[in-house]
ROTORBA-191390 format. One record per residue (C-alpha): y, x, z negated. Coordinates in steps of 0.05 Angstrom, whole numbers. Layout:
<sites>
<site north="Y" east="X" up="Z"/>
...
</sites>
This chain:
<sites>
<site north="-242" east="939" up="-389"/>
<site north="-267" east="901" up="-329"/>
<site north="-296" east="844" up="-372"/>
<site north="-291" east="772" up="-355"/>
<site north="-238" east="732" up="-389"/>
<site north="-257" east="680" up="-439"/>
<site north="-253" east="602" up="-428"/>
<site north="-182" east="602" up="-456"/>
<site north="-152" east="660" up="-418"/>
<site north="-184" east="640" up="-353"/>
<site north="-138" east="575" up="-349"/>
<site north="-79" east="608" up="-382"/>
<site north="-63" east="620" up="-455"/>
<site north="-47" east="561" up="-503"/>
<site north="23" east="537" up="-512"/>
<site north="61" east="577" up="-566"/>
<site north="105" east="543" up="-619"/>
<site north="178" east="534" up="-603"/>
<site north="217" east="514" up="-663"/>
<site north="273" east="484" up="-617"/>
<site north="224" east="439" up="-582"/>
<site north="236" east="365" up="-600"/>
<site north="209" east="324" up="-543"/>
<site north="241" east="321" up="-473"/>
<site north="291" east="375" up="-466"/>
<site north="360" east="351" up="-460"/>
<site north="397" east="417" up="-438"/>
<site north="363" east="428" up="-369"/>
<site north="388" east="452" up="-302"/>
<site north="373" east="429" up="-230"/>
<site north="305" east="446" up="-204"/>
<site north="282" east="458" up="-132"/>
<site north="352" east="461" up="-105"/>
<site north="333" east="484" up="-37"/>
<site north="282" east="425" up="-28"/>
<site north="337" east="380" up="-55"/>
<site north="388" east="399" up="-2"/>
<site north="332" east="396" up="50"/>
<site north="319" east="324" up="30"/>
<site north="392" east="303" up="28"/>
<site north="399" east="331" up="100"/>
<site north="340" east="296" up="123"/>
<site north="362" east="231" up="92"/>
<site north="430" east="241" up="129"/>
<site north="389" east="249" up="191"/>
<site north="353" east="188" up="176"/>
<site north="418" east="149" up="168"/>
<site north="443" east="178" up="234"/>
<site north="379" east="156" up="267"/>
<site north="388" east="84" up="241"/>
<site north="459" east="86" up="271"/>
<site north="433" east="111" up="340"/>
<site north="380" east="59" up="341"/>
<site north="429" east="4" up="322"/>
<site north="478" east="28" up="377"/>
<site north="430" east="31" up="434"/>
<site north="375" east="-15" up="409"/>
<site north="374" east="-89" up="427"/>
<site north="321" east="-131" up="387"/>
<site north="336" east="-192" up="431"/>
<site north="288" east="-164" up="478"/>
<site north="230" east="-176" up="429"/>
<site north="259" east="-239" up="397"/>
<site north="279" east="-281" up="456"/>
<site north="248" east="-288" up="527"/>
<site north="291" east="-271" up="592"/>
<site north="293" east="-301" up="657"/>
<site north="294" east="-269" up="728"/>
<site north="366" east="-250" up="721"/>
<site north="355" east="-216" up="655"/>
<site north="393" east="-269" up="615"/>
<site north="366" east="-289" up="546"/>
<site north="339" east="-358" up="535"/>
<site north="371" east="-392" up="474"/>
<site north="432" east="-350" up="471"/>
<site north="502" east="-353" up="502"/>
<site north="505" east="-398" up="565"/>
<site north="432" east="-413" up="555"/>
<site north="438" east="-436" up="482"/>
<site north="414" east="-505" up="497"/>
<site north="357" east="-475" up="539"/>
<site north="310" east="-439" up="491"/>
<site north="248" east="-442" up="533"/>
<site north="227" east="-398" up="591"/>
<site north="188" east="-431" up="648"/>
<site north="148" east="-391" up="692"/>
<site north="141" east="-410" up="765"/>
<site north="71" east="-386" up="771"/>
<site north="38" east="-372" up="706"/>
<site north="-28" east="-355" up="733"/>
<site north="-2" east="-291" up="766"/>
<site north="21" east="-271" up="697"/>
<site north="-44" east="-287" up="657"/>
<site north="-92" east="-245" up="699"/>
<site north="-61" east="-181" up="675"/>
<site north="-36" east="-202" up="607"/>
<site north="-36" east="-156" up="545"/>
<site north="-18" east="-180" up="480"/>
<site north="16" east="-114" up="457"/>
<site north="54" east="-114" up="522"/>
<site north="74" east="-188" up="510"/>
<site north="101" east="-168" up="441"/>
<site north="141" east="-109" up="464"/>
<site north="168" east="-132" up="534"/>
<site north="156" east="-203" up="542"/>
<site north="109" east="-238" up="587"/>
<site north="123" east="-210" up="658"/>
<site north="94" east="-227" up="726"/>
<site north="75" east="-168" up="775"/>
<site north="127" east="-187" up="825"/>
<site north="197" east="-211" up="806"/>
<site north="189" east="-280" up="836"/>
<site north="123" east="-289" up="871"/>
<site north="133" east="-364" up="883"/>
<site north="202" east="-357" up="910"/>
<site north="175" east="-310" up="967"/>
<site north="128" east="-364" up="987"/>
<site north="180" east="-420" up="986"/>
<site north="239" east="-433" up="1027"/>
<site north="276" east="-462" up="965"/>
<site north="278" east="-408" up="910"/>
<site north="309" east="-453" up="857"/>
<site north="247" east="-494" up="839"/>
<site north="176" east="-476" up="825"/>
<site north="120" east="-492" up="872"/>
<site north="84" east="-539" up="820"/>
<site north="96" east="-566" up="749"/>
<site north="42" east="-574" up="699"/>
<site north="43" east="-607" up="627"/>
<site north="65" east="-551" up="579"/>
<site north="75" east="-536" up="507"/>
<site north="127" east="-483" up="477"/>
<site north="102" east="-418" up="448"/>
<site north="143" east="-360" up="426"/>
<site north="200" east="-390" up="468"/>
<site north="157" east="-396" up="529"/>
<site north="128" east="-457" up="568"/>
<site north="54" east="-450" up="573"/>
<site north="10" east="-500" up="606"/>
<site north="-33" east="-544" up="558"/>
<site north="-105" east="-523" up="560"/>
<site north="-131" east="-594" up="567"/>
<site north="-98" east="-607" up="634"/>
<site north="-134" east="-630" up="700"/>
<site north="-169" east="-578" up="743"/>
<site north="-130" east="-549" up="802"/>
<site north="-142" east="-501" up="857"/>
<site north="-89" east="-442" up="858"/>
<site north="-83" east="-385" up="905"/>
<site north="-100" east="-318" up="872"/>
<site north="-151" east="-348" up="825"/>
<site north="-222" east="-346" up="855"/>
<site north="-263" east="-405" up="852"/>
<site north="-250" east="-476" up="821"/>
<site north="-223" east="-447" up="755"/>
<site north="-194" east="-498" up="707"/>
<site north="-128" east="-489" up="672"/>
<site north="-165" east="-488" up="606"/>
<site north="-204" east="-427" up="628"/>
<site north="-145" east="-392" up="653"/>
<site north="-95" east="-396" up="594"/>
<site north="-139" east="-414" up="531"/>
<site north="-144" east="-342" up="510"/>
<site north="-71" east="-328" up="517"/>
<site north="-55" east="-390" up="476"/>
<site north="-105" east="-372" up="424"/>
<site north="-66" east="-308" up="414"/>
<site north="5" east="-333" up="420"/>
<site north="12" east="-410" up="401"/>
<site north="3" east="-414" up="329"/>
<site north="58" east="-466" up="319"/>
<site north="17" east="-522" up="293"/>
<site north="-18" east="-477" up="241"/>
<site north="48" east="-447" up="223"/>
<site north="79" east="-512" up="210"/>
<site north="22" east="-533" up="166"/>
<site north="25" east="-468" up="128"/>
<site north="97" east="-478" up="118"/>
<site north="86" east="-549" up="91"/>
<site north="34" east="-525" up="43"/>
<site north="79" east="-468" up="15"/>
<site north="136" east="-521" up="9"/>
<site north="89" east="-569" up="-31"/>
<site north="61" east="-512" up="-76"/>
<site north="111" east="-458" up="-83"/>
<site north="129" east="-484" up="-156"/>
<site north="56" east="-481" up="-178"/>
<site north="46" east="-412" up="-144"/>
<site north="107" east="-385" up="-187"/>
<site north="73" east="-417" up="-247"/>
<site north="5" east="-379" up="-232"/>
<site north="43" east="-316" up="-224"/>
<site north="77" east="-328" up="-290"/>
<site north="9" east="-337" up="-322"/>
<site north="-13" east="-271" up="-291"/>
<site north="48" east="-235" up="-319"/>
<site north="34" east="-263" up="-389"/>
<site north="-41" east="-248" up="-387"/>
<site north="-23" east="-174" up="-366"/>
<site north="25" east="-164" up="-420"/>
<site north="-16" east="-195" up="-477"/>
<site north="-78" east="-154" up="-453"/>
<site north="-38" east="-88" up="-461"/>
<site north="-1" east="-107" up="-523"/>
<site north="-70" east="-131" up="-556"/>
<site north="-104" east="-68" up="-540"/>
<site north="-78" east="-34" up="-604"/>
<site north="-120" east="-88" up="-640"/>
<site north="-183" east="-97" up="-595"/>
<site north="-188" east="-31" up="-559"/>
<site north="-243" east="-4" up="-599"/>
<site north="-290" east="-67" up="-595"/>
<site north="-269" east="-78" up="-523"/>
<site north="-290" east="-10" up="-498"/>
<site north="-356" east="-14" up="-540"/>
<site north="-372" east="-83" up="-512"/>
<site north="-357" east="-53" up="-441"/>
<site north="-404" east="5" up="-454"/>
<site north="-458" east="-36" up="-480"/>
<site north="-447" east="-83" up="-421"/>
<site north="-460" east="-27" up="-374"/>
<site north="-521" east="-5" up="-414"/>
<site north="-550" east="-74" up="-410"/>
<site north="-538" east="-80" up="-337"/>
<site north="-577" east="-18" up="-326"/>
<site north="-631" east="-41" up="-375"/>
<site north="-639" east="-108" up="-339"/>
<site north="-641" east="-67" up="-270"/>
<site north="-698" east="-25" up="-297"/>
<site north="-737" east="-88" up="-321"/>
<site north="-724" east="-124" up="-258"/>
<site north="-748" east="-61" up="-219"/>
<site north="-807" east="-53" up="-261"/>
<site north="-826" east="-129" up="-250"/>
<site north="-823" east="-122" up="-175"/>
<site north="-863" east="-57" up="-172"/>
<site north="-919" east="-90" up="-213"/>
<site north="-924" east="-148" up="-165"/>
<site north="-924" east="-101" up="-101"/>
<site north="-966" east="-50" up="-131"/>
<site north="-1029" east="-91" up="-120"/>
<site north="-1008" east="-138" up="-63"/>
<site north="-953" east="-101" up="-29"/>
<site north="-947" east="-50" up="28"/>
<site north="-936" east="25" up="15"/>
<site north="-887" east="69" up="52"/>
<site north="-946" east="104" up="88"/>
<site north="-968" east="37" up="120"/>
<site north="-897" east="19" up="141"/>
<site north="-871" east="83" up="166"/>
<site north="-800" east="90" up="187"/>
<site north="-759" east="31" up="215"/>
<site north="-686" east="15" up="225"/>
<site north="-696" east="-56" up="192"/>
<site north="-675" east="-38" up="123"/>
<site north="-693" east="-108" up="94"/>
<site north="-769" east="-91" up="105"/>
<site north="-764" east="-40" up="49"/>
<site north="-753" east="-96" up="-2"/>
<site north="-831" east="-108" up="4"/>
<site north="-849" east="-35" up="-6"/>
<site north="-872" east="-15" up="-75"/>
<site north="-840" east="56" up="-69"/>
<site north="-775" east="26" up="-59"/>
<site north="-773" east="-10" up="-127"/>
<site north="-804" east="55" up="-157"/>
<site north="-750" east="99" up="-133"/>
<site north="-697" east="49" up="-157"/>
<site north="-730" east="43" up="-225"/>
<site north="-729" east="121" up="-234"/>
<site north="-654" east="128" up="-214"/>
<site north="-635" east="71" up="-260"/>
<site north="-678" east="99" up="-316"/>
<site north="-643" east="171" up="-307"/>
<site north="-574" east="137" up="-306"/>
<site north="-592" east="99" up="-368"/>
<site north="-615" east="162" up="-403"/>
<site north="-557" east="205" up="-382"/>
<site north="-509" east="151" up="-406"/>
<site north="-542" east="148" up="-473"/>
<site north="-540" east="225" up="-480"/>
<site north="-469" east="225" up="-463"/>
<site north="-452" east="174" up="-513"/>
<site north="-484" east="215" up="-566"/>
<site north="-450" east="281" up="-552"/>
<site north="-384" east="253" up="-529"/>
<site north="-374" east="199" up="-585"/>
<site north="-319" east="240" up="-615"/>
<site north="-279" east="244" up="-552"/>
<site north="-292" east="170" up="-538"/>
<site north="-258" east="156" up="-604"/>
<site north="-198" east="201" up="-585"/>
<site north="-192" east="162" up="-518"/>
<site north="-195" east="97" up="-555"/>
<site north="-143" east="119" up="-606"/>
<site north="-97" east="143" up="-549"/>
<site north="-104" east="74" up="-514"/>
<site north="-83" east="44" up="-579"/>
<site north="-24" east="92" up="-583"/>
<site north="-2" east="71" up="-512"/>
<site north="-4" east="-1" up="-529"/>
<site north="44" east="12" up="-587"/>
<site north="90" east="55" up="-541"/>
<site north="91" east="-3" up="-490"/>
<site north="108" east="-49" up="-545"/>
<site north="167" east="-7" up="-571"/>
<site north="193" east="-2" up="-496"/>
<site north="183" east="-67" up="-467"/>
<site north="234" east="-58" up="-412"/>
<site north="185" east="0" up="-381"/>
<site north="137" east="-57" up="-364"/>
<site north="189" east="-84" up="-313"/>
<site north="208" east="-20" up="-282"/>
<site north="155" east="-32" up="-226"/>
<site north="204" east="-84" up="-203"/>
<site north="256" east="-30" up="-189"/>
<site north="198" east="10" up="-152"/>
<site north="180" east="-52" up="-111"/>
<site north="254" east="-65" up="-89"/>
<site north="263" east="9" up="-70"/>
<site north="195" east="10" up="-31"/>
<site north="216" east="-56" up="1"/>
<site north="285" east="-24" up="24"/>
<site north="250" east="38" up="52"/>
<site north="199" east="-3" up="93"/>
<site north="250" east="-52" up="117"/>
<site north="295" east="3" up="142"/>
<site north="242" east="38" up="179"/>
<site north="219" east="-26" up="211"/>
<site north="289" east="-40" up="235"/>
<site north="297" east="29" up="263"/>
<site north="227" east="25" up="299"/>
<site north="247" east="-43" up="328"/>
<site north="316" east="-19" up="351"/>
<site north="289" east="47" up="380"/>
<site north="233" east="9" up="419"/>
<site north="287" east="-34" up="450"/>
<site north="337" east="20" up="465"/>
<site north="335" east="16" up="542"/>
<site north="393" east="-12" up="582"/>
<site north="380" east="-70" up="628"/>
<site north="377" east="-52" up="704"/>
<site north="398" east="-102" up="756"/>
<site north="387" east="-96" up="830"/>
<site north="400" east="-135" up="896"/>
<site north="345" east="-176" up="923"/>
<site north="334" east="-224" up="981"/>
<site north="273" east="-266" up="996"/>
<site north="269" east="-239" up="1067"/>
<site north="304" east="-177" up="1084"/>
<site north="285" east="-185" up="1159"/>
<site north="330" east="-245" up="1167"/>
<site north="395" east="-239" up="1207"/>
<site north="453" east="-215" up="1161"/>
<site north="410" east="-176" up="1118"/>
<site north="407" east="-111" up="1158"/>
<site north="471" east="-80" up="1126"/>
<site north="457" east="-106" up="1053"/>
<site north="437" east="-48" up="1003"/>
<site north="374" east="-79" up="974"/>
<site north="352" east="-52" up="912"/>
<site north="421" east="-23" up="898"/>
<site north="452" east="-34" up="825"/>
<site north="493" east="-93" up="814"/>
<site north="526" east="-132" up="759"/>
<site north="497" east="-203" up="750"/>
<site north="559" east="-224" up="711"/>
<site north="607" east="-205" up="772"/>
<site north="627" east="-259" up="822"/>
<site north="575" east="-275" up="873"/>
<site north="576" east="-230" up="937"/>
<site north="606" east="-258" up="1001"/>
<site north="544" east="-243" up="1045"/>
<site north="511" east="-273" up="1105"/>
<site north="440" east="-253" up="1077"/>
<site north="406" east="-316" up="1058"/>
<site north="382" east="-317" up="985"/>
<site north="416" east="-253" up="963"/>
<site north="414" east="-247" up="884"/>
<site north="428" east="-197" up="831"/>
<site north="362" east="-198" up="795"/>
<site north="334" east="-164" up="732"/>
<site north="288" east="-103" up="749"/>
<site north="276" east="-73" up="684"/>
<site north="301" east="-25" up="627"/>
<site north="321" east="45" up="639"/>
<site north="281" east="104" up="610"/>
<site north="329" east="160" up="633"/>
<site north="379" east="162" up="579"/>
<site north="379" east="217" up="524"/>
<site north="355" east="164" up="471"/>
<site north="299" east="139" up="518"/>
<site north="276" east="212" up="536"/>
<site north="274" east="230" up="462"/>
<site north="245" east="164" up="436"/>
<site north="177" east="192" up="416"/>
<site north="208" east="246" up="376"/>
<site north="257" east="196" up="344"/>
<site north="198" east="152" up="325"/>
<site north="161" east="210" up="297"/>
<site north="222" east="228" up="256"/>
<site north="227" east="155" up="231"/>
<site north="151" east="154" up="210"/>
<site north="161" east="219" up="173"/>
<site north="222" east="189" up="138"/>
<site north="182" east="131" up="120"/>
<site north="124" east="168" up="87"/>
<site north="169" east="215" up="51"/>
<site north="221" east="166" up="23"/>
<site north="159" east="121" up="-1"/>
<site north="129" east="181" up="-37"/>
<site north="194" east="200" up="-67"/>
<site north="206" east="131" up="-96"/>
<site north="134" east="131" up="-124"/>
<site north="145" east="200" up="-157"/>
<site north="215" east="175" up="-183"/>
<site north="179" east="120" up="-220"/>
<site north="124" east="166" up="-248"/>
<site north="175" east="215" up="-271"/>
<site north="222" east="163" up="-303"/>
<site north="164" east="131" up="-342"/>
<site north="135" east="199" up="-366"/>
<site north="203" east="217" up="-393"/>
<site north="211" east="150" up="-429"/>
<site north="141" east="153" up="-462"/>
<site north="145" east="226" up="-479"/>
<site north="206" east="210" up="-519"/>
<site north="163" east="164" up="-559"/>
<site north="107" east="214" up="-575"/>
<site north="154" east="269" up="-594"/>
<site north="192" east="223" up="-643"/>
<site north="165" east="248" up="-714"/>
<site north="188" east="183" up="-746"/>
<site north="171" east="125" up="-706"/>
<site north="209" east="81" up="-686"/>
<site north="269" east="112" up="-722"/>
<site north="270" east="175" up="-678"/>
<site north="259" east="140" up="-612"/>
<site north="323" east="142" up="-567"/>
<site north="362" east="77" up="-561"/>
<site north="354" east="73" up="-485"/>
<site north="297" east="119" up="-467"/>
<site north="285" east="89" up="-397"/>
<site north="353" east="93" up="-374"/>
<site north="363" east="160" up="-403"/>
<site north="299" east="183" up="-366"/>
<site north="323" east="153" up="-300"/>
<site north="393" east="186" up="-302"/>
<site north="362" east="253" up="-324"/>
<site north="310" east="247" up="-269"/>
<site north="361" east="231" up="-214"/>
<site north="410" east="287" up="-237"/>
<site north="363" east="344" up="-247"/>
<site north="299" east="334" up="-210"/>
<site north="312" east="300" up="-144"/>
<site north="290" east="366" up="-110"/>
<site north="225" east="371" up="-148"/>
<site north="204" east="297" up="-133"/>
<site north="218" east="311" up="-58"/>
<site north="178" east="376" up="-59"/>
<site north="117" east="340" up="-88"/>
<site north="131" east="281" up="-42"/>
<site north="134" east="325" up="18"/>
<site north="68" east="358" up="3"/>
<site north="36" east="291" up="-2"/>
<site north="71" east="266" up="60"/>
<site north="43" east="321" up="104"/>
<site north="-25" east="310" up="85"/>
<site north="-20" east="232" up="93"/>
<site north="11" east="249" up="164"/>
<site north="-50" east="291" up="181"/>
<site north="-97" east="234" up="157"/>
<site north="-61" east="186" up="203"/>
<site north="-66" east="235" up="264"/>
<site north="-142" east="242" up="250"/>
<site north="-149" east="165" up="244"/>
<site north="-112" east="161" up="313"/>
<site north="-157" east="214" up="344"/>
<site north="-220" east="176" up="314"/>
<site north="-194" east="110" up="343"/>
<site north="-188" east="142" up="412"/>
<site north="-257" east="177" up="411"/>
<site north="-293" east="115" up="381"/>
<site north="-318" east="100" up="452"/>
<site north="-343" east="172" up="464"/>
<site north="-419" east="185" up="462"/>
<site north="-411" east="257" up="426"/>
<site north="-443" east="254" up="358"/>
<site north="-425" east="328" up="341"/>
<site north="-351" east="313" up="350"/>
<site north="-355" east="250" up="310"/>
<site north="-392" east="285" up="255"/>
<site north="-336" east="341" up="253"/>
<site north="-282" east="288" up="258"/>
<site north="-309" east="251" up="198"/>
<site north="-320" east="314" up="157"/>
<site north="-247" east="330" up="167"/>
<site north="-226" east="260" up="147"/>
<site north="-269" east="263" up="87"/>
<site north="-237" east="333" up="67"/>
<site north="-168" east="304" up="78"/>
<site north="-182" east="242" up="34"/>
<site north="-202" east="291" up="-24"/>
<site north="-144" east="333" up="-14"/>
<site north="-99" east="270" up="-20"/>
<site north="-131" east="247" up="-80"/>
<site north="-125" east="318" up="-112"/>
<site north="-54" east="325" up="-96"/>
<site north="-37" east="256" up="-123"/>
<site north="-71" east="277" up="-187"/>
<site north="-34" east="343" up="-191"/>
<site north="35" east="308" up="-172"/>
<site north="25" east="257" up="-225"/>
<site north="12" east="312" up="-282"/>
<site north="67" east="357" up="-253"/>
<site north="118" east="301" up="-256"/>
<site north="100" east="288" up="-328"/>
<site north="113" east="363" up="-344"/>
<site north="177" east="358" up="-307"/>
<site north="199" east="298" up="-345"/>
<site north="183" east="334" up="-413"/>
<site north="208" east="409" up="-401"/>
<site north="251" east="404" up="-337"/>
<site north="220" east="461" up="-301"/>
<site north="211" east="464" up="-226"/>
<site north="152" east="436" up="-191"/>
<site north="109" east="493" up="-178"/>
<site north="112" east="516" up="-251"/>
<site north="103" east="447" up="-280"/>
<site north="42" east="437" up="-231"/>
<site north="11" east="502" up="-256"/>
<site north="22" east="487" up="-332"/>
<site north="-6" east="417" up="-325"/>
<site north="-67" east="443" up="-285"/>
<site north="-83" east="497" up="-335"/>
<site north="-71" east="451" up="-394"/>
<site north="-120" east="399" up="-367"/>
<site north="-172" east="452" up="-346"/>
<site north="-172" east="478" up="-417"/>
<site north="-188" east="408" up="-441"/>
<site north="-229" east="386" up="-380"/>
<site north="-284" east="347" up="-421"/>
<site north="-227" east="306" up="-455"/>
<site north="-196" east="295" up="-389"/>
<site north="-258" east="266" up="-356"/>
<site north="-275" east="221" up="-416"/>
<site north="-205" east="194" up="-422"/>
<site north="-199" east="180" up="-347"/>
<site north="-263" east="140" up="-345"/>
<site north="-251" east="101" up="-406"/>
<site north="-183" east="84" up="-385"/>
<site north="-209" east="67" up="-312"/>
<site north="-264" east="22" up="-345"/>
<site north="-216" east="-14" up="-389"/>
<site north="-162" east="-25" up="-336"/>
<site north="-216" east="-51" up="-285"/>
<site north="-235" east="-101" up="-339"/>
<site north="-161" east="-119" up="-351"/>
<site north="-150" east="-131" up="-276"/>
<site north="-216" east="-172" up="-268"/>
<site north="-195" east="-213" up="-325"/>
<site north="-124" east="-226" up="-301"/>
<site north="-142" east="-237" up="-227"/>
<site north="-206" east="-280" up="-243"/>
<site north="-170" east="-320" up="-294"/>
<site north="-111" east="-338" up="-248"/>
<site north="-161" east="-351" up="-188"/>
<site north="-208" east="-397" up="-227"/>
<site north="-146" east="-436" up="-254"/>
<site north="-116" east="-440" up="-188"/>
<site north="-178" east="-463" up="-155"/>
<site north="-191" east="-522" up="-204"/>
<site north="-118" east="-541" up="-201"/>
<site north="-105" east="-542" up="-127"/>
<site north="-174" east="-575" up="-114"/>
<site north="-155" east="-633" up="-161"/>
<site north="-214" east="-615" up="-210"/>
<site north="-172" east="-617" up="-271"/>
<site north="-169" east="-692" up="-294"/>
<site north="-119" east="-723" up="-339"/>
<site north="-59" east="-679" up="-322"/>
<site north="-11" east="-738" up="-308"/>
<site north="34" east="-752" up="-247"/>
<site north="84" east="-698" up="-265"/>
<site north="35" east="-643" up="-257"/>
<site north="-18" east="-671" up="-213"/>
<site north="-41" east="-622" up="-154"/>
<site north="-3" east="-630" up="-88"/>
<site north="-35" east="-654" up="-24"/>
<site north="-47" east="-594" up="22"/>
<site north="-73" east="-580" up="92"/>
<site north="-105" east="-516" up="67"/>
<site north="-118" east="-517" up="-6"/>
<site north="-144" east="-443" up="-3"/>
<site north="-77" east="-417" up="17"/>
<site north="-40" east="-426" up="-48"/>
<site north="-104" east="-401" up="-85"/>
<site north="-108" east="-338" up="-41"/>
<site north="-32" east="-327" up="-51"/>
<site north="-37" east="-339" up="-128"/>
<site north="-98" east="-287" up="-130"/>
<site north="-61" east="-237" up="-89"/>
<site north="2" east="-240" up="-131"/>
<site north="-37" east="-239" up="-193"/>
<site north="-69" east="-174" up="-169"/>
<site north="-2" east="-144" up="-152"/>
<site north="29" east="-165" up="-219"/>
<site north="-34" east="-137" up="-257"/>
<site north="-31" east="-73" up="-216"/>
<site north="43" east="-63" up="-234"/>
<site north="33" east="-72" up="-308"/>
<site north="-30" east="-33" up="-314"/>
<site north="0" east="26" up="-270"/>
<site north="53" east="28" up="-326"/>
<site north="4" east="31" up="-381"/>
<site north="-38" east="80" up="-341"/>
<site north="23" east="126" up="-337"/>
<site north="36" east="117" up="-412"/>
<site north="-36" east="137" up="-427"/>
<site north="-30" east="201" up="-381"/>
<site north="34" east="221" up="-412"/>
<site north="14" east="213" up="-483"/>
<site north="-50" east="248" up="-470"/>
<site north="-14" east="314" up="-441"/>
<site north="32" east="309" up="-503"/>
<site north="-27" east="302" up="-550"/>
<site north="-57" east="366" up="-517"/>
<site north="6" east="403" up="-525"/>
<site north="13" east="385" up="-595"/>
<site north="-53" east="408" up="-614"/>
<site north="-36" east="477" up="-583"/>
<site north="35" east="480" up="-608"/>
<site north="26" east="459" up="-680"/>
<site north="-23" east="468" up="-736"/>
<site north="-2" east="417" up="-787"/>
<site north="36" east="464" up="-830"/>
<site north="107" east="441" up="-861"/>
<site north="142" east="482" up="-806"/>
<site north="95" east="462" up="-748"/>
<site north="73" east="390" up="-764"/>
<site north="32" east="350" up="-715"/>
<site north="68" east="292" up="-678"/>
<site north="4" east="253" up="-664"/>
<site north="-12" east="186" up="-700"/>
<site north="-49" east="186" up="-767"/>
<site north="-109" east="153" up="-731"/>
<site north="-116" east="214" up="-684"/>
<site north="-109" east="263" up="-743"/>
<site north="-161" east="226" up="-780"/>
<site north="-211" east="232" up="-722"/>
<site north="-198" east="302" up="-709"/>
<site north="-206" east="318" up="-785"/>
<site north="-133" east="345" up="-790"/>
<site north="-74" east="327" up="-832"/>
<site north="0" east="347" up="-842"/>
<site north="16" east="388" up="-903"/>
<site north="70" east="361" up="-944"/>
<site north="134" east="404" up="-954"/>
<site north="133" east="439" up="-1022"/>
<site north="189" east="393" up="-1046"/>
<site north="149" east="331" up="-1033"/>
<site north="88" east="360" up="-1071"/>
<site north="131" east="376" up="-1132"/>
<site north="159" east="300" up="-1132"/>
<site north="88" east="272" up="-1128"/>
<site north="66" east="314" up="-1186"/>
<site north="128" east="292" up="-1225"/>
<site north="109" east="217" up="-1211"/>
<site north="37" east="230" up="-1239"/>
<site north="29" east="200" up="-1313"/>
</sites>
């Protein structure tokens, strides 16, 4: 009584044997129904939000410029007039904000500043050589110098608009980039195909080379540390007699000075030596667990080979993620442009005869017939966009709802992919006779099973992760606002909060990933699955750490191999450094040869990440199944192990043959 529980009971009791368990349970029920209903209602509201944004929004406000009457250039009656000409561009440049330009267009402080100073309001006061940018006519930066009112000093046009053109006018560069893509798109696809083949071959060949490759990587790390120790010792020997010491130098903010201090190299030598010693000790005591990790990697390679369709499931995830992001972007764009245009009556000079009774600034319709008024120059001009409607008053809340919908749907799609892959690979492990007992369509069955029974559980886990990510976004926004503040205490506290939330997000991702594996196998709700997965991992924490680090090291090497290989091949090809290819496959002539190279490297990284994410999910699933197998079974005829023969050999275990098989073996002996 009152004693502490032993190591096994502290993290729950081992899983008991269940004679009816044969892999992912087929007779299961819906889990986390309340969260499923909440998620479906949220998605319904998200759809309603999109309809409201589509009804009240007008993205033409961002895509097309408007003239002083609010009419769009390049549309309708102005279809042949795509560019907007400003009467006095300098009154606009002095207060330009690039974000405001993107959202509301380039606007002047007054509706028509030049017209107020001219008798004829139909023409600008001056004309300058201009060039189109974003549908607007901007003066060319190399024009002659002029004197203009409102601009102090003899300021050149180049000084007045160069920064604006640098931000907006990318037409020439865009054309060159488009030309380069048009010339090299075929070869970029070839490079991406090479990345796909390399990623697939690397995973499939792990069943043959996983052991030697892990050994080579470990020896490589040991060799790098050994060279670092040697280099630090040589530098310390040189500086021990002729170099300065830390007592002579003191403290300085110039960190490069410490390279000539003997204590720097001595400290680095001690750190590297300690790391080298720790790594050697770990290799000695953890060699058995490293062998288990290598065997699991080989088994994962076999599982991928039996389910090749799983390697291309990331394409489904990518399409769903693209749909979620595109839907949110359209909602955000339409909501940002949901104001209705407002038009008012305006006259150049209200003090003239005939303008006394005209209701200046009263609302009007620009499409209506011109008013019969004696007021000279009376016009119906565009004033702005209303912000008094129901949608406009709730615009901030609607945008917050959209951002929450973006994060929740993205995390749900990722959770769906993890649970589907876990269900497919679990069916591989729990097939006693491989590949005969593997289901015919394991991936499709896992996909339908997950959508039918576990939408609520996936939504629950995704919601927890979404709330943490939203909190991180809020902290990043606060940090951005306080970046100019000179309060180190507040900055330190904020940095600690950001670090804690980052760690919490990583832990929740890890917990969710293993919870989805347990959901795919047993069909229980999210909380129970997360608890069981956590307890199972904590009962085997050393194996978890070893497998995780060995897998990370191997997948990092695989990514470097694929991305580096494609990058080097693309560099030599697009720079024309591969002779003797012939006219049919010679490198194209490009304006920026680095553009297809960087595109190929980025695409290769995305492809390798997609393939290796599937492999990583396979390793994690098989690992949890392996731990469950050790706790459930004992190798007897009634409770045989499901693991491979290589794992049984490493663990020193075996499956006892049934009595009938033993009798047959005796009869066959001479």
